[in-house]
DSSP file (Angstrom, degrees, kcal/mol; ACC not computed):
  #  RESIDUE AA STRUCTURE BP1 BP2  ACC     N-H-->O    O-->H-N    N-H-->O    O-->H-N    TCO  KAPPA ALPHA  PHI   PSI    X-CA   Y-CA   Z-CA
    1    1 A M              0   0    0      0, 0.0     2,-0.4     0, 0.0     0, 0.0   0.000 360.0 360.0 360.0 124.7  126.7  101.0  127.9
    2    2 A S        -     0   0    0      2,-0.0     2,-0.5     0, 0.0     0, 0.0  -0.842 360.0-146.3-107.0 144.7  125.9  100.6  124.2
    3    3 A V        -     0   0    0     -2,-0.4     2,-0.5     2,-0.0     0, 0.0  -0.916  11.4-162.8-108.9 130.5  123.0   98.7  122.8
    4    4 A S        -     0   0    0     -2,-0.5     2,-0.6     2,-0.0    -2,-0.0  -0.958   4.2-167.7-117.2 127.1  123.3   96.8  119.6
    5    5 A I        -     0   0    0     -2,-0.5     2,-0.7     2,-0.0    -2,-0.0  -0.958  16.4-142.7-112.8 120.5  120.3   95.6  117.6
    6    6 A E        +     0   0    0     -2,-0.6    -2,-0.0     2,-0.0     0, 0.0  -0.736  24.6 174.3 -87.4 118.4  121.1   93.2  114.9
    7    7 A V        -     0   0    0     -2,-0.7     2,-0.1     2,-0.0    -2,-0.0  -0.988  35.6-116.2-122.2 126.2  119.0   93.8  111.8
    8    8 A P        -     0   0    0      0, 0.0     2,-0.5     0, 0.0    -2,-0.0  -0.412  32.1-156.8 -62.5 134.0  119.6   91.7  108.7
    9    9 A V        -     0   0    0     -2,-0.1     2,-0.4     2,-0.0    -2,-0.0  -0.958   3.3-157.3-117.9 126.7  120.7   94.1  105.9
   10   10 A D        -     0   0    0     -2,-0.5     2,-0.5    13,-0.0     0, 0.0  -0.812   9.2-142.3-100.4 142.7  120.3   93.2  102.2
   11   11 A T        -     0   0    0     -2,-0.4     2,-0.3     2,-0.0    -2,-0.0  -0.906  20.1-171.4-103.1 129.9  122.5   94.8   99.5
   12   12 A V        -     0   0    0     -2,-0.5     2,-0.4    11,-0.0    10,-0.1  -0.821  17.3-126.6-117.7 160.2  120.8   95.5   96.3
   13   13 A T        -     0   0    0     -2,-0.3     2,-0.5     8,-0.1     8,-0.3  -0.881  14.7-130.9-109.7 136.9  122.2   96.7   93.0
   14   14 A V        -     0   0    0     -2,-0.4     6,-0.2     6,-0.1     4,-0.0  -0.758  29.0-137.7 -84.5 124.4  121.1   99.7   91.0
   15   15 A S    >   -     0   0    0      4,-2.8     3,-2.5    -2,-0.5    -1,-0.0  -0.221  29.0 -97.2 -76.1 170.0  120.5   98.8   87.4
   16   16 A P  T 3  S+     0   0    0      0, 0.0    -1,-0.1     0, 0.0    -2,-0.0   0.750 130.0  53.7 -59.0 -22.4  121.6  100.9   84.4
   17   17 A K  T 3  S-     0   0    0      2,-0.1    -2,-0.1     0, 0.0    -3,-0.0   0.250 123.1-109.3 -93.6  12.5  118.0  102.2   84.4
   18   18 A F  S <  S+     0   0    0     -3,-2.5     2,-0.3     1,-0.2    -4,-0.1   0.817  72.5 142.6  63.8  33.9  118.4  103.1   88.1
   19   19 A Q        -     0   0    0      2,-0.0    -4,-2.8    -6,-0.0     2,-0.3  -0.760  31.1-166.7-101.5 150.4  116.0  100.4   89.2
   20   20 A V        -     0   0    0     -2,-0.3     2,-0.5    -6,-0.2    -6,-0.1  -0.961  18.4-130.3-131.8 153.5  116.4   98.2   92.3
   21   21 A V        -     0   0    0     -2,-0.3    -8,-0.1    -8,-0.3     3,-0.0  -0.918  21.7-134.9-103.4 124.5  114.7   95.0   93.4
   22   22 A I        -     0   0    0     -2,-0.5     5,-0.1     1,-0.1    -2,-0.0  -0.663  34.7-105.9 -76.9 126.0  113.2   95.1   96.9
   23   23 A P    >>  -     0   0    0      0, 0.0     4,-2.4     0, 0.0     3,-0.6  -0.168  23.9-117.9 -56.2 145.2  114.2   91.9   98.7
   24   24 A R  H 3> S+     0   0    0      1,-0.2     4,-3.0     2,-0.2     5,-0.3   0.871 111.6  56.0 -52.1 -46.2  111.4   89.3   99.1
   25   25 A E  H 3> S+     0   0    0      1,-0.2     4,-2.3     2,-0.2    -1,-0.2   0.894 111.0  44.5 -57.3 -41.2  111.5   89.4  102.9
   26   26 A I  H <> S+     0   0    0     -3,-0.6     4,-2.2     2,-0.2    -1,-0.2   0.918 112.6  51.3 -69.8 -43.7  111.0   93.1  103.0
   27   27 A R  H  X>S+     0   0    0     -4,-2.4     5,-2.4     1,-0.2     4,-0.8   0.925 114.3  44.2 -58.1 -45.2  108.2   93.0  100.4
   28   28 A E  H ><5S+     0   0    0     -4,-3.0     3,-0.5     3,-0.2    -1,-0.2   0.914 112.0  51.4 -68.1 -43.0  106.4   90.3  102.4
   29   29 A R  H 3<5S+     0   0    0     -4,-2.3    -1,-0.2    -5,-0.3    -2,-0.2   0.870 117.6  39.1 -63.1 -36.3  106.9   92.0  105.7
   30   30 A L  H 3<5S-     0   0    0     -4,-2.2    -1,-0.2    -5,-0.1    -2,-0.2   0.500 108.2-123.5 -91.6  -4.9  105.5   95.3  104.4
   31   31 A G  T <<5 +     0   0    0     -4,-0.8    -3,-0.2    -3,-0.5     2,-0.2   0.845  45.5 175.3  67.7  33.5  102.8   93.7  102.3
   32   32 A L      < -     0   0    0     -5,-2.4    -1,-0.2    -6,-0.2    -2,-0.0  -0.490  12.9-158.9 -75.4 142.9  104.0   95.3   99.1
   33   33 A E    >   -     0   0    0     -2,-0.2     3,-2.1     4,-0.1     2,-0.0  -0.870  31.5 -87.8-118.6 152.1  102.2   94.2   95.9
   34   34 A P  T 3  S+     0   0    0      0, 0.0     3,-0.1     0, 0.0    -1,-0.0  -0.352 116.1  19.8 -57.0 135.4  103.4   94.5   92.2
   35   35 A G  T 3  S+     0   0    0      1,-0.3     2,-0.1    -2,-0.0    -3,-0.0   0.310  90.0 139.6  87.0  -9.2  102.5   97.9   90.8
   36   36 A Q    <   -     0   0    0     -3,-2.1    -1,-0.3     1,-0.1     2,-0.3  -0.407  51.5-122.3 -68.5 144.2  102.0   99.5   94.2
   37   37 A Q        -     0   0    0     15,-0.2    15,-2.4    -3,-0.1     2,-0.3  -0.617  27.0-173.8 -88.3 147.1  103.4  103.0   94.5
   38   38 A V  E     -A   51   0A   0     -2,-0.3     2,-0.4    13,-0.3    11,-0.0  -0.969  24.4-122.3-132.2 151.8  106.0  104.0   97.0
   39   39 A R  E     -A   50   0A   0     11,-3.3    11,-2.7    -2,-0.3     2,-0.5  -0.807  21.8-144.5 -93.1 134.2  107.3  107.5   97.8
   40   40 A A  E     -A   49   0A   0     -2,-0.4     2,-0.4     9,-0.2     9,-0.2  -0.872  21.4-178.2-101.3 128.5  111.1  107.9   97.4
   41   41 A L  E     -A   48   0A   0      7,-2.8     7,-3.0    -2,-0.5     2,-0.7  -0.990  23.9-143.1-132.6 127.2  112.7  110.3   99.9
   42   42 A A  E     +A   47   0A   0     -2,-0.4     2,-0.5     5,-0.2     5,-0.2  -0.818  27.6 178.2 -87.6 118.0  116.3  111.4  100.2
   43   43 A Y  E >   -A   46   0A   0      3,-2.5     3,-2.0    -2,-0.7     2,-0.2  -0.975  56.0 -52.7-128.6 117.7  117.0  111.6  103.9
   44   44 A E  T 3  S-     0   0    0     -2,-0.5    -2,-0.0     1,-0.3     0, 0.0  -0.372 122.9 -19.3  50.7-115.5  120.5  112.6  105.1
   45   45 A N  T 3  S+     0   0    0     -2,-0.2     2,-0.3    -3,-0.1    -1,-0.3   0.002 126.4  68.2-109.8  29.9  122.8  110.1  103.3
   46   46 A R  E <  S-A   43   0A   0     -3,-2.0    -3,-2.5     2,-0.0     2,-0.5  -0.907  71.8-121.8-141.6 168.6  120.2  107.4  102.4
   47   47 A I  E     -A   42   0A   0     -2,-0.3     2,-0.4    -5,-0.2    -5,-0.2  -0.949  25.0-164.7-112.0 131.9  117.1  106.8  100.3
   48   48 A E  E     -A   41   0A   0     -7,-3.0    -7,-2.8    -2,-0.5     2,-0.5  -0.955   7.1-154.6-118.1 138.2  113.9  105.7  102.0
   49   49 A F  E     -A   40   0A   0     -2,-0.4    -9,-0.2    -9,-0.2    -2,-0.0  -0.957  10.1-167.3-110.7 124.0  110.9  104.2  100.2
   50   50 A I  E     -A   39   0A   0    -11,-2.7   -11,-3.3    -2,-0.5    -2,-0.0  -0.950  23.0-122.9-114.9 118.5  107.5  104.8  101.9
   51   51 A P  E     -A   38   0A   0      0, 0.0     2,-0.6     0, 0.0   -13,-0.3  -0.330  20.7-129.5 -60.9 135.7  104.6  102.7  100.7
   52   52 A V        -     0   0    0    -15,-2.4   -15,-0.2    -2,-0.0     0, 0.0  -0.776  28.4-165.4 -85.0 124.0  101.6  104.7   99.6
   53   53 A R        -     0   0    0     -2,-0.6     5,-0.1   -17,-0.1     2,-0.0  -0.896  24.5-107.9-113.0 140.8   98.5  103.4  101.3
   54   54 A P    >>  -     0   0    0      0, 0.0     4,-1.0     0, 0.0     3,-0.8  -0.369  29.1-121.5 -62.3 145.1   94.9  104.2  100.3
   55   55 A L  H >> S+     0   0    0      1,-0.3     4,-0.8     2,-0.2     3,-0.6   0.864 111.8  59.3 -58.0 -37.1   93.2  106.6  102.8
   56   56 A K  H >4 S+     0   0    0      1,-0.3     3,-0.6     2,-0.2    -1,-0.3   0.863 103.9  51.6 -60.6 -33.9   90.4  104.0  103.5
   57   57 A R  H <4 S+     0   0    0     -3,-0.8    -1,-0.3     1,-0.2    -2,-0.2   0.759 105.4  56.3 -73.3 -23.6   93.1  101.6  104.6
   58   58 A M  H X< S+     0   0    0     -4,-1.0     3,-2.3    -3,-0.6     4,-0.3   0.612  77.4 124.0 -82.3 -12.8   94.5  104.2  107.0
   59   59 A R  T << S+     0   0    0     -4,-0.8    -3,-0.0    -3,-0.6    -4,-0.0  -0.248  80.6   7.9 -54.9 126.1   91.2  104.7  108.8
   60   60 A G  T >  S+     0   0    0      1,-0.0     3,-1.7     2,-0.0    -1,-0.3   0.429  85.7 123.3  87.0  -0.4   91.6  104.2  112.5
   61   61 A F  T <  S+     0   0    0     -3,-2.3    -2,-0.1     1,-0.3    -1,-0.0   0.707  79.0  47.2 -71.4 -14.9   95.4  103.9  112.6
   62   62 A L  T >  S+     0   0    0     -4,-0.3     3,-2.3     3,-0.1    -1,-0.3   0.218  80.4 145.2-103.3  13.1   95.6  106.7  115.1
   63   63 A R  T <   +     0   0    0     -3,-1.7     3,-0.1     1,-0.3    -4,-0.0  -0.262  69.0  19.8 -54.7 130.4   92.8  105.3  117.3
   64   64 A G  T 3  S+     0   0    0      1,-0.3    -1,-0.3     0, 0.0     2,-0.1   0.374  86.6 142.4  92.2  -4.9   93.5  106.1  121.0
   65   65 A I    <   -     0   0    0     -3,-2.3     2,-0.6     1,-0.1    -1,-0.3  -0.447  59.6-111.6 -71.4 143.7   96.0  108.9  120.3
   66   66 A D        -     0   0    0      1,-0.1    -1,-0.1    -2,-0.1    -3,-0.0  -0.659  34.8-179.7 -77.1 115.2   95.7  111.8  122.8
   67   67 A T        +     0   0    0     -2,-0.6     2,-0.3     2,-0.1    -1,-0.1   0.331  39.3 121.1 -99.8   6.3   94.3  114.8  120.8
   68   68 A V        -     0   0    0      1,-0.0     2,-0.7     2,-0.0    -2,-0.0  -0.551  51.4-152.6 -73.1 130.6   94.4  117.2  123.7
   69   69 A V        -     0   0    0     -2,-0.3     2,-0.5     2,-0.0    -2,-0.1  -0.919   7.3-150.1-106.0 113.5   96.5  120.3  122.9
   70   70 A R        -     0   0    0     -2,-0.7     2,-0.3     0, 0.0    -2,-0.0  -0.711  20.6-174.3 -85.7 128.0   97.9  121.8  126.1
   71   71 A R        -     0   0    0     -2,-0.5     2,-0.1     2,-0.0     5,-0.1  -0.874  30.2-103.7-122.9 153.1   98.4  125.5  125.8
   72   72 A D    >   -     0   0    0     -2,-0.3     3,-2.2     1,-0.1     4,-0.2  -0.460  38.8-114.2 -67.3 148.8   99.9  128.2  127.9
   73   73 A R  G >  S+     0   0    0      1,-0.3     3,-1.0     2,-0.2    -1,-0.1   0.842 116.5  54.3 -57.3 -34.8   97.3  130.3  129.6
   74   74 A D  G 3  S+     0   0    0      1,-0.2    -1,-0.3     2,-0.1    -2,-0.0   0.458 103.9  56.9 -80.4   1.9   98.4  133.4  127.6
   75   75 A R  G <         0   0    0     -3,-2.2    -1,-0.2     1,-0.1    -2,-0.2   0.259 360.0 360.0-112.6   8.9   98.0  131.6  124.3
   76   76 A V    <         0   0    0     -3,-1.0    -1,-0.1    -4,-0.2    -2,-0.1   0.489 360.0 360.0 -77.3 360.0   94.3  130.5  124.6
């Protein structure tokens, strides 16, 4: 049984200066602002852009995560 998830895909063009325009829907969904920095990462055969967020804005995003580290008895 295969599961198919339909995600709209936009095609962008790389300019002669190697610039691309991030489509409006993506900018709005991610809350990107003009001048905001993103990290560019080459992953397998694609490019990923990861928004840089101020540390103060990241506060609490891991709230509720289990921080217990289970170790083997001989590794304590």
